[in-house]
C-alpha positions as CSV (number, residue, x, y, z in Angstrom):
1,M,54.6,146.5,81.4
2,P,54.6,146.2,85.2
3,L,56.0,143.1,86.8
4,P,53.3,140.5,87.7
5,P,52.9,139.5,91.4
6,I,55.6,136.9,92.2
7,T,55.9,135.3,95.6
8,E,58.6,133.3,97.3
9,D,56.3,130.3,97.2
10,T,56.2,130.6,93.4
11,I,60.0,130.7,93.3
12,R,60.3,127.7,95.6
13,H,57.8,125.7,93.5
14,H,59.9,126.2,90.4
15,A,63.3,125.5,92.0
16,N,64.4,122.6,94.1
17,A,65.3,123.1,97.7
18,N,69.0,123.2,97.0
19,S,68.7,125.8,94.2
20,F,66.5,128.0,96.3
21,S,68.9,127.8,99.3
22,R,71.9,128.7,97.1
23,G,69.9,131.4,95.3
24,Q,69.0,132.9,98.7
25,A,72.7,132.9,99.6
26,Y,73.6,134.7,96.3
27,Y,71.0,137.3,97.0
28,D,72.2,137.8,100.5
29,S,75.8,138.3,99.3
30,G,74.8,140.9,96.8
31,A,75.8,138.7,93.8
32,V,73.0,140.2,91.6
33,L,75.0,143.0,89.9
34,D,72.3,144.7,87.9
35,I,68.8,144.1,86.6
36,V,67.3,145.7,83.6
37,Q,63.7,145.5,82.4
38,R,62.7,146.1,78.8
39,D,58.9,145.9,78.4
40,D,58.1,142.2,79.2
41,R,61.7,141.0,79.7
42,I,64.1,141.1,82.5
43,Q,67.9,140.7,82.1
44,A,70.3,140.4,85.0
45,A,74.0,139.8,85.6
46,I,74.9,137.6,88.5
47,E,78.4,137.3,89.9
48,G,79.4,133.7,90.2
49,S,82.4,131.3,90.1
50,E,83.3,132.2,86.5
51,A,85.3,135.3,85.4
52,R,82.3,136.7,83.5
53,P,78.9,137.2,85.3
54,Y,76.1,134.8,84.5
55,R,73.3,136.2,82.4
56,V,69.7,135.6,83.4
57,N,66.8,136.3,81.0
58,L,63.2,136.3,82.1
59,Q,60.0,136.8,80.1
60,F,56.7,137.6,81.7
61,D,53.1,138.7,81.2
62,A,50.3,139.6,83.4
63,G,49.9,136.0,84.5
64,G,53.5,135.5,85.7
65,I,56.9,134.3,84.4
66,T,56.5,132.6,80.9
67,A,60.2,131.8,80.3
68,A,63.3,131.7,82.4
69,S,66.9,130.9,81.2
70,C,70.4,131.3,82.4
71,S,73.8,131.2,80.8
72,C,75.0,128.7,83.5
73,L,75.2,124.9,82.7
74,Y,72.5,123.9,85.2
75,N,69.7,122.0,83.4
76,Y,68.3,119.6,85.9
77,D,65.4,120.2,88.3
78,G,63.7,123.6,87.8
79,W,65.2,127.1,88.0
80,C,68.8,127.5,88.8
81,K,70.2,129.5,91.8
82,H,71.0,132.5,89.5
83,I,67.3,132.7,88.4
84,V,66.3,132.4,92.1
85,A,68.6,135.2,93.1
86,T,67.3,137.4,90.3
87,L,63.6,136.9,91.2
88,L,64.3,137.4,95.0
89,T,65.8,140.7,94.1
90,C,62.8,141.6,92.0
91,I,60.3,141.0,94.8
92,R,62.4,142.3,97.7
93,Q,64.2,145.2,96.0
94,P,62.0,146.4,93.1
95,D,63.8,149.7,93.1
96,A,66.9,147.9,92.0
97,I,65.3,147.3,88.6
98,T,66.4,149.7,85.9
99,V,63.7,150.2,83.3
100,R,65.0,150.7,79.8
101,P,63.3,151.0,76.3
102,S,62.2,147.9,74.5
103,L,63.8,146.9,71.2
104,A,60.7,148.1,69.3
105,Q,60.9,151.5,71.1
106,L,64.6,151.8,70.3
107,L,64.1,151.0,66.6
108,D,61.2,153.5,66.4
109,R,63.7,156.2,67.0
110,L,65.7,155.4,63.9
111,D,65.0,156.1,60.2
112,H,65.7,153.7,57.4
113,L,69.3,154.7,56.9
114,Q,70.1,154.7,60.6
115,T,68.6,151.2,61.0
116,Q,70.6,149.9,58.0
117,R,73.8,151.4,59.5
118,L,73.0,149.8,62.9
119,V,72.7,146.4,61.3
120,Q,75.9,146.8,59.4
121,D,77.8,147.9,62.5
122,L,76.5,144.9,64.4
123,V,77.6,142.5,61.7
124,Q,81.0,144.2,61.7
125,E,81.3,143.4,65.4
126,H,79.7,140.0,65.2
127,P,80.4,138.5,61.7
128,E,78.4,135.3,62.5
129,L,75.2,137.3,62.4
130,I,75.4,137.6,58.6
131,D,74.3,134.0,58.1
132,T,71.2,134.5,60.3
133,I,70.4,137.7,58.5
134,D,70.8,136.0,55.2
135,D,68.3,133.3,56.1
136,R,65.8,135.8,57.5
137,V,66.0,138.1,54.5
138,A,65.4,135.1,52.2
139,L,62.2,134.3,54.0
140,L,61.0,137.9,54.3
141,T,61.5,138.6,50.7
142,L,59.8,135.6,49.2
143,P,57.1,136.7,46.7
144,T,53.5,136.5,48.0
145,P,51.7,133.7,46.1
146,A,48.5,134.4,44.3
147,P,45.7,133.6,46.8
148,A,43.7,131.1,44.8
149,K,46.4,129.4,42.7
150,T,49.3,127.2,43.3
151,P,52.5,129.3,42.7
152,K,54.9,128.5,40.0
153,T,58.1,127.0,41.2
154,R,61.6,128.4,41.0
155,R,63.7,125.9,39.1
156,T,67.2,125.9,40.4
157,A,70.2,123.8,39.3
158,I,70.9,121.4,42.1
159,D,73.1,118.3,42.1
160,P,71.1,115.5,43.9
161,A,74.0,113.0,43.8
162,P,75.5,114.0,47.2
163,F,72.1,113.2,48.8
164,R,72.2,109.7,47.3
165,R,75.7,109.1,48.7
166,Q,74.7,110.4,52.2
167,V,71.7,108.0,52.3
168,R,73.9,105.1,51.4
169,Q,76.5,106.1,53.9
170,I,73.9,106.4,56.7
171,I,72.3,103.1,55.9
172,R,75.7,101.2,55.5
173,A,77.0,102.7,58.8
174,A,73.8,101.5,60.6
175,I,74.1,98.0,59.1
176,N,77.8,97.8,60.0
177,S,77.0,98.8,63.6
178,A,74.2,96.2,63.7
179,E,76.6,93.5,62.4
180,E,79.1,94.5,65.2
181,G,76.5,93.9,67.8
182,Y,75.7,97.5,68.8
183,E,72.2,98.0,70.3
184,E,69.7,100.8,69.6
185,V,71.0,101.3,66.1
186,S,68.8,103.7,64.1
187,V,68.8,105.4,60.7
188,A,65.9,107.6,61.4
189,E,67.4,110.8,62.8
190,E,70.0,111.3,60.0
191,L,67.7,110.3,57.2
192,L,65.0,112.7,58.6
193,D,67.5,115.5,58.5
194,L,68.1,114.9,54.8
195,I,64.4,114.7,54.1
196,D,64.1,118.1,55.9
197,K,66.4,119.6,53.4
198,A,64.0,118.7,50.6
199,Q,61.1,120.1,52.7
200,E,63.0,123.4,53.0
201,F,63.2,123.7,49.2
202,T,59.4,123.0,49.0
203,D,58.7,125.6,51.6
204,R,60.8,128.2,49.8
205,G,58.8,127.5,46.5
206,D,61.6,125.5,44.7
207,C,59.5,122.3,44.3
208,Q,61.5,121.0,41.4
209,S,64.7,120.9,43.5
210,A,62.7,119.3,46.4
211,I,61.4,116.6,44.1
212,A,64.8,115.9,42.6
213,I,66.3,115.5,46.2
214,L,63.4,113.3,47.3
215,E,63.7,111.1,44.3
216,V,67.4,110.2,45.0
217,I,66.7,109.8,48.8
218,T,63.7,107.5,48.2
219,S,65.4,105.6,45.5
220,A,68.5,105.0,47.6
221,C,66.4,103.9,50.5
222,A,64.4,101.5,48.3
223,D,67.7,99.9,47.3
224,E,68.7,99.2,50.9
225,W,65.3,98.7,52.6
226,N,65.2,94.9,52.6
227,E,68.6,94.7,54.1
228,L,67.6,97.1,56.9
229,A,64.6,94.9,57.7
230,D,66.9,91.8,57.8
231,Y,68.9,93.5,60.6
232,G,65.7,94.5,62.4
233,L,66.5,98.2,62.0
234,D,63.3,100.2,62.5
235,S,62.4,102.4,59.5
236,A,58.7,103.2,60.1
237,E,59.4,106.8,61.0
238,V,61.4,107.3,57.8
239,E,58.6,105.8,55.7
240,S,56.0,108.2,57.2
241,Y,58.3,111.2,56.9
242,L,58.9,110.4,53.2
243,N,55.2,110.1,52.6
244,E,54.6,113.5,54.1
245,A,57.5,115.1,52.2
246,W,56.3,113.8,48.9
247,S,52.7,114.9,49.6
248,N,54.0,118.4,50.5
249,A,56.1,118.7,47.3
250,I,53.4,117.3,45.0
251,L,50.7,119.6,46.3
252,S,53.1,122.6,46.3
253,D,54.1,122.2,42.7
254,D,52.3,122.9,39.4
255,L,53.1,119.6,37.8
256,T,52.5,118.8,34.1
257,A,50.6,115.7,33.0
258,D,53.9,114.0,32.0
259,E,55.5,114.8,35.4
260,R,52.4,113.4,37.2
261,A,52.5,110.2,35.2
262,H,56.2,109.7,35.8
263,L,55.9,110.3,39.5
264,Q,52.9,107.9,39.8
265,E,54.8,105.1,38.1
266,T,57.9,105.7,40.2
267,I,56.1,106.0,43.6
268,E,54.2,102.8,42.9
269,E,57.5,101.0,42.3
270,W,58.9,102.3,45.6
271,Q,55.7,101.1,47.4
272,D,56.8,97.5,46.7
273,S,60.1,98.1,48.5
274,I,59.6,100.7,51.2
275,G,56.0,100.8,52.3
276,S,52.7,102.5,51.7
277,F,52.7,105.8,49.7
278,K,48.9,105.9,49.6
279,M,48.8,109.5,50.8
280,S,51.3,110.7,48.2
281,L,49.5,108.9,45.4
282,T,46.2,110.4,46.5
283,A,47.8,113.9,46.6
284,L,49.1,113.2,43.1
285,E,45.7,112.1,41.9
286,Q,43.6,114.8,43.6
287,G,45.9,117.8,43.5
288,W,43.8,120.9,44.3
289,H,41.1,120.3,41.8
290,Y,39.4,117.4,43.5
291,P,35.7,118.4,43.4
292,P,34.9,117.7,47.1
293,L,38.0,119.6,48.2
294,Q,37.2,122.5,46.0
295,R,33.7,122.7,47.5
296,V,35.2,122.7,51.0
297,L,37.7,125.4,50.1
298,Q,34.8,127.6,49.0
299,G,33.0,127.0,52.3
300,E,30.6,124.1,51.4
301,I,31.2,121.7,54.3
302,G,29.3,118.4,53.9
303,T,29.1,115.2,55.8
304,H,32.3,113.7,54.5
305,G,34.5,116.8,54.6
306,A,36.9,117.0,51.7
307,W,36.1,113.4,50.5
308,E,33.5,111.9,48.2
309,A,32.7,109.1,50.6
310,E,34.3,107.6,53.7
311,R,37.6,109.3,54.8
312,P,40.7,107.1,54.5
313,E,43.0,106.4,57.5
314,Y,45.5,109.0,56.3
315,A,42.9,111.8,55.9
316,D,44.1,113.7,58.9
317,D,47.7,113.5,57.7
318,L,46.8,114.8,54.2
319,A,44.7,117.6,55.7
320,L,47.6,118.8,57.8
321,V,49.8,118.8,54.7
322,R,47.3,120.9,52.8
323,L,46.8,123.3,55.7
324,R,50.6,123.8,55.9
325,I,50.6,124.8,52.2
326,L,47.5,127.1,52.5
327,D,49.1,128.8,55.5
328,R,52.4,129.3,53.6
329,Q,50.4,130.8,50.8
330,S,48.3,133.1,53.1
331,R,45.1,131.5,51.8
332,D,43.5,132.2,55.2
333,R,39.8,131.7,54.4
334,E,40.5,128.4,52.6
335,Y,42.7,127.3,55.5
336,L,39.8,127.9,57.9
337,N,37.3,126.2,55.7
338,L,39.4,123.1,55.3
339,A,40.4,122.9,59.0
340,L,36.8,123.1,60.0
341,A,35.6,120.5,57.4
342,E,38.4,118.0,58.3
343,S,37.9,118.4,62.1
344,Q,41.3,119.9,62.6
345,T,40.1,121.8,65.6
346,T,43.4,122.8,67.1
347,E,44.7,124.2,63.7
348,Y,41.4,126.0,63.1
349,L,41.3,127.7,66.5
350,L,45.0,128.6,66.4
351,K,44.6,130.1,63.0
352,L,41.8,132.4,64.3
353,V,44.1,133.5,67.0
354,R,47.0,134.2,64.6
355,L,44.6,136.3,62.5
356,G,43.6,138.3,65.6
357,Q,40.1,137.0,65.6
358,I,40.1,136.4,69.4
359,E,36.3,136.8,70.0
360,T,35.6,134.3,67.2
361,A,38.2,131.9,68.5
362,M,36.7,132.0,72.0
363,R,33.1,131.5,70.6
364,Q,34.1,128.7,68.4
365,A,36.1,127.0,71.2
366,Q,32.9,126.6,73.2
367,A,31.3,124.7,70.3
368,L,34.3,122.7,69.0
369,M,36.8,122.1,71.8
370,T,36.5,118.5,73.2
371,T,39.9,117.6,74.6
372,Q,42.4,119.0,77.0
373,A,45.1,119.0,74.3
374,E,43.0,121.4,72.2
375,A,42.4,123.6,75.2
376,F,46.1,123.7,76.2
377,A,47.2,124.6,72.6
378,L,44.6,127.4,72.4
379,A,45.3,128.8,75.8
380,K,49.1,129.0,75.1
381,A,48.4,130.7,71.8
382,L,46.2,133.2,73.4
383,R,48.8,133.9,76.1
384,E,51.4,134.5,73.5
385,Q,49.1,137.1,72.0
386,Q,48.9,138.8,75.5
387,Q,45.3,137.7,75.9
388,V,45.9,136.3,79.4
389,T,42.4,136.6,80.7
390,E,41.0,134.7,77.7
391,A,43.9,132.1,78.0
392,L,42.8,131.4,81.6
393,A,39.2,131.1,80.6
394,I,40.0,128.5,78.0
395,A,42.4,126.6,80.3
396,K,39.8,126.6,83.1
397,A,37.2,125.1,80.7
398,G,39.8,122.6,79.5
399,L,40.3,121.1,82.9
400,S,37.0,119.3,82.7
401,L,37.5,118.0,79.1
402,S,38.6,114.6,78.2
403,V,42.2,113.6,78.1
404,P,43.3,112.1,74.7
405,S,44.3,108.5,74.9
406,T,48.1,108.0,74.9
407,R,49.0,107.4,71.3
408,D,50.8,104.3,70.2
409,P,54.6,105.0,70.6
410,F,55.1,103.3,67.3
411,D,52.7,105.6,65.4
412,F,54.9,107.7,63.2
413,T,52.1,109.2,61.1
414,F,52.4,112.9,60.3
415,S,49.3,113.6,62.4
416,A,50.7,112.0,65.5
417,K,50.8,114.9,67.9
418,P,53.0,115.1,71.0
419,I,51.5,113.1,73.8
420,H,49.3,115.4,75.9
421,N,50.6,115.8,79.5
422,P,47.6,116.5,81.8
423,F,50.0,117.3,84.7
424,E,51.8,120.0,82.6
425,F,48.4,121.5,81.5
426,A,47.0,121.6,85.0
427,S,50.3,123.0,86.5
428,W,50.4,125.7,83.7
429,T,46.8,126.6,84.4
430,S,47.4,126.9,88.1
431,D,50.5,129.2,87.6
432,L,48.5,131.5,85.3
433,A,45.5,131.6,87.6
434,E,47.8,132.4,90.6
435,G,49.5,135.2,88.6
436,L,46.1,136.7,87.7
437,G,44.9,136.6,91.3
438,D,42.3,133.8,90.7
439,T,43.3,131.7,93.8
440,Q,40.2,129.4,93.5
441,T,41.1,128.3,90.0
442,A,44.8,128.1,91.0
443,I,43.9,125.6,93.8
444,E,41.5,123.6,91.6
445,A,44.1,123.2,88.8
446,R,46.9,122.4,91.3
447,I,44.7,119.6,92.8
448,V,44.4,118.2,89.3
449,A,48.1,118.4,88.8
450,F,48.7,116.7,92.2
451,Q,46.3,113.9,91.4
452,K,48.0,113.3,88.0
453,Q,51.6,113.4,89.2
454,P,51.8,113.5,93.1
455,S,54.9,115.1,94.5
456,F,56.0,116.8,97.8
457,Q,56.6,120.0,95.8
458,E,53.0,120.1,94.5
459,Y,51.7,119.3,98.0
460,R,53.6,122.2,99.6
461,K,52.5,124.5,96.7
462,L,48.9,123.6,97.6
463,E,49.6,124.3,101.2
464,A,50.8,127.8,100.3
465,L,47.8,128.5,98.1
466,A,45.1,127.1,100.4
467,G,45.6,129.4,103.4
468,Q,42.9,128.8,106.0
469,R,41.4,126.1,103.8
470,W,44.5,123.9,104.2
471,P,43.3,121.6,107.1
472,S,40.3,120.3,105.1
473,L,42.1,120.3,101.8
474,K,45.0,118.4,103.4
475,S,42.7,115.6,104.5
476,E,41.3,115.3,100.9
477,L,44.8,115.2,99.4
478,L,46.1,112.5,101.8
479,Q,43.1,110.4,101.1
480,S,43.6,110.8,97.4
481,L,47.2,109.9,97.8
482,R,46.4,106.7,99.7
483,Q,44.3,105.6,96.7
484,S,46.8,106.9,94.1
485,Y,48.8,104.4,92.1
486,P,50.4,106.2,89.2
487,W,53.9,105.1,88.2
488,G,56.5,106.7,90.5
489,A,54.1,107.8,93.2
490,E,56.0,105.9,95.9
491,T,58.5,108.7,96.3
492,A,55.7,111.3,96.7
493,K,53.9,109.1,99.2
494,V,56.9,108.6,101.4
495,D,57.9,112.3,101.3
496,I,54.4,113.4,102.2
497,F,53.4,110.8,104.7
498,L,56.7,111.1,106.6
499,H,56.3,114.9,106.5
500,E,52.8,114.5,108.1
501,G,54.0,111.8,110.6
502,A,51.6,109.2,109.0
503,I,54.0,106.3,109.5
504,E,51.5,103.5,108.8
505,D,50.6,105.1,105.5
506,A,54.3,105.4,104.6
507,I,54.8,101.7,105.5
508,E,51.9,100.8,103.3
509,A,53.4,102.8,100.4
510,V,56.6,100.7,100.4
511,R,55.1,97.4,101.4
512,S,54.9,96.1,97.9
513,T,58.2,97.5,96.6
514,T,60.5,94.6,95.8
515,T,63.1,96.0,93.5
516,S,66.4,97.6,94.7
517,Y,65.4,100.8,92.9
518,Y,63.1,101.6,95.9
519,S,65.5,100.5,98.6
520,H,66.3,104.1,99.6
521,L,62.6,104.8,100.2
522,V,62.2,101.6,102.3
523,R,65.2,102.6,104.5
524,R,63.8,106.1,105.0
525,V,60.5,104.7,106.2
526,M,62.3,102.1,108.4
527,T,64.4,104.8,110.0
528,A,61.2,106.8,110.7
529,A,59.3,103.8,111.9
530,I,61.8,102.3,114.3
531,E,60.3,104.1,117.3
532,S,56.6,103.4,116.6
533,H,56.7,100.2,114.5
534,P,59.9,98.3,115.5
535,E,58.3,94.9,114.7
536,W,57.7,95.9,111.1
537,A,61.3,97.3,110.8
538,I,62.6,93.9,112.1
539,A,60.5,91.8,109.8
540,E,61.1,94.0,106.7
541,G,64.9,94.2,107.3
542,K,65.1,90.4,107.6
543,R,63.0,89.9,104.5
544,R,65.3,92.0,102.4
545,A,68.6,91.0,104.0
546,E,68.4,87.2,104.1
547,P,67.9,86.5,100.3
548,T,71.0,88.6,99.6
549,M,73.1,86.7,102.2
550,D,71.9,83.4,100.8
551,G,72.9,84.4,97.3
552,K,76.4,84.3,95.8
553,K,76.8,88.0,94.8
554,S,79.3,89.2,97.3
555,D,79.1,92.7,95.9
556,R,75.7,93.0,97.4
557,Y,76.6,92.0,101.0
558,Q,76.8,95.6,102.1
559,D,73.2,96.1,101.2
560,A,72.3,93.1,103.4
561,V,74.3,94.5,106.3
562,D,72.6,97.9,105.9
563,W,69.2,96.1,106.3
564,L,70.5,94.2,109.3
565,K,71.5,97.5,111.0
566,Q,67.8,98.5,110.8
567,V,66.9,95.0,112.3
568,R,69.2,95.6,115.2
569,A,67.8,99.1,115.8
570,G,64.3,97.6,115.9
571,Y,65.3,95.0,118.5
572,L,67.0,97.6,120.6
573,Q,63.9,99.8,120.5
574,L,62.0,96.9,121.9
575,G,64.6,96.3,124.6
576,Q,65.3,92.9,123.0
577,E,69.1,93.0,122.7
578,A,69.4,89.3,123.6
579,Q,67.1,88.4,120.7
580,W,69.3,90.5,118.3
581,T,72.4,88.8,119.6
582,A,70.9,85.3,119.1
583,Y,69.7,86.2,115.6
584,R,73.2,87.6,114.7
585,Q,74.8,84.4,115.9
586,E,72.4,82.4,113.7
587,L,73.6,84.3,110.7
588,V,77.3,83.8,111.7
589,N,76.7,80.1,112.0
590,A,75.0,80.0,108.6
591,H,77.4,82.2,106.7
592,G,80.6,82.0,108.6
593,R,82.6,80.9,105.6
594,K,81.7,84.0,103.6
595,Y,84.7,86.0,104.8
596,K,83.7,89.2,103.0
597,L,80.3,89.2,104.7
598,M,81.8,88.4,108.1
599,E,84.2,91.3,107.8
600,L,81.2,93.6,107.2
601,F,79.6,92.2,110.4
602,K,82.3,94.1,112.3
603,Q,80.9,97.5,111.2
604,K,79.5,99.9,113.7
605,G,75.8,99.2,114.1
606,M,76.3,95.4,113.8
607,E,77.6,94.8,117.4
């Protein structure tokens, strides 16, 4: 696969200024030792400060770089210097790239015995690989379930007692921490890990073991739940996760009538202690033989979907559990029918893509897709299948769709999807469009990204994309920025307005900032505004310095003096040295007994 067009502007956009500068220096010094391309991957060795070279791994498609990683510890703001150096080498010295066979091409050269010997030799050299191979073989060799019937479970001997002990230890440790006054104490993460163990048994077809584990976990939680509430320890996420795990296990198993009766009685008792298990009880009652569900699975999609009447509030959660099971059992047609009936648009479209039904997915997307989140999920899935043109078409259409409302951060239901990030979606679309040579869409998407999350980096990226269109586009962006009030936009406004010499706009951007968090921005604007707006610098410096000097926190006196240095600079710019001297003396008269402050008055810039 040929490398996509990558420009220095693209590299600059994905790396901060320091990383790009240092990556440039690495490139200039010849630190990139070798670059190897295998199909859609690039691997490079870069000489650095460590004894061993750093390893860079890049993955790409026709639309550009899809993944970039490095063995260095840098994990802050975009691509590291080693990635920058690698990509600079790729675009400036393409002949330095050695093209080698891909893994698939290498394995195609081997017969069965040679492949087996290769794996054995690799494990001999790297013994830790045996655990990974063990897990993968277990998954690959699972028997394929009958397509229209819930598979029988494997019944394994498992001792659930250790799970009960772990639950109690987790809860007691959290309560002890709360008693000792620790803040942000939580039981969720560790308990969810235990519940995941049960889910793993369910997914492998050993539902009896999963149910045995879930019983002891849920019972142990029920014993301690009231005490957790007394200490204010949040447990909503655990309740939701238990509900999902139980529904998954119940619907994955072929339970007898006695087993169902026992579970119903037990779960109803837990409901009094822990919280609602309505979804689990519904799964227990309906199973897979619920008539409306059966009709839907066969393709009869009515007004209420898989329900007799109005859908309950947990209908989406239960639909996702059922879809998970159908997917695991390769019941593809039933999966599609249920997803369509229950309005699980994202799952429906992604399943079509996984089945290779790209044209159907594209056609159905036009009819069903209503949100950016659905478009983004589908576009990414298409790109993963190397359908980059189709991915861009979906992403472009998605830019005009509605943005899902931000979900309640305390909503821990199973169906609660990650919060959609409109900036990430627009930025991703712009990068893909640029890689495919669709500059117009790249600009349009980048404008959306800039409006959602303004930054100097996005501004400069648009400048690089716009070319001759930049003067008119710049005016539009600056006007948009003046009217933009998203959280954190102050930094972008100061960066951009100062870059463009728009001092009055920069002043307006910091005018209402009162917290010390933005002090560095105000100082930057004051320094830039001294020459053209000295009166504002004087007034603003006094407004920020005087309350600090009037206060009793001597550790903040240096901040006050830093503001006063700006005041002095403003007076000198106006040629009013006498007024500064008089003002300074007023402060000395008022605060002369604050010896620490008076010592700071002797600093350079306070004369």
